[in-house]
N, C-alpha and C positions, 0 to 999 in steps of 0.2 A: 504494500500500500504506500502511496506517495506521502511524503511528510507534509503536514499542513503548514502553510505559511503563517507566521505570526503577524498579527496586525494590532494597530493601536487606534484608539478613538481620539479624534481631535475636534474640539469645538472652537469655532471662530465666529466673530461678528463680521458680517458683510453688509454692504449697502444694498438698497433696493435695486439699484442699477446692476450691481454685481450678481445679485440673485436672478435678475431678469436675463442677464447674459448666460448664466449657468443653465437656466431653463431653456433658453433659445438653442444653446449648443447641444444640450441633451436631446432636444426634439430633432435637430438637424442630423444628429448621429444615429437616431433611432430609425427603424423601419417596421414594416408590418410583422416581421418575424421576431424582432428583438427590440425591446425598449431599453434605452440607455438611461441610467439614473444620473442625477446631479453629482452624487458621490463618485461615480465612475469618471465623469468629466473632470472632477477635481484631481483624481489620481492620475489621469492621463495628462492633465495640464502640468502637474508636478514633474512627471517624467520628461515631458517635452521641454519645459523651462530648463530643467537641469541639463538636458542634452544640448540645448542652445547655448547655455552659459559655458559648458565645457568646450563647445566648438568655437567659442569666441564670437558668437552672433551679435552683430551691432544692434539689431532691433531688440534683442533680449536685454542688452545693457541699457537701452533707452527705457524699456518697461520697468526695469529694476530702479533706475534713477527716478522715474515717475512715482513708483511705489514709496521709495524712501522720502521723496519730497512731500508726498501727501501725508505720510506718517509724521513728518516734522511739523506739518501744519495742523496736526491734531485730528485728521479725518481718517 
């Protein structure tokens, strides 16, 4: 039997806009045979962002700067 992957639960506060983007992305990735959850979108996003950062992607760097700037502003 395959070893079960360990997982952790994470709770975060997101804006209405971010929630809307999660819902929209999950809907776009879903089809009649498989519904994609917002949690799956978050997990995929984490992997994609990490890969982009490791590859030195300039757009990923800009997104991170935007995130850091918005946290500095208290949002």
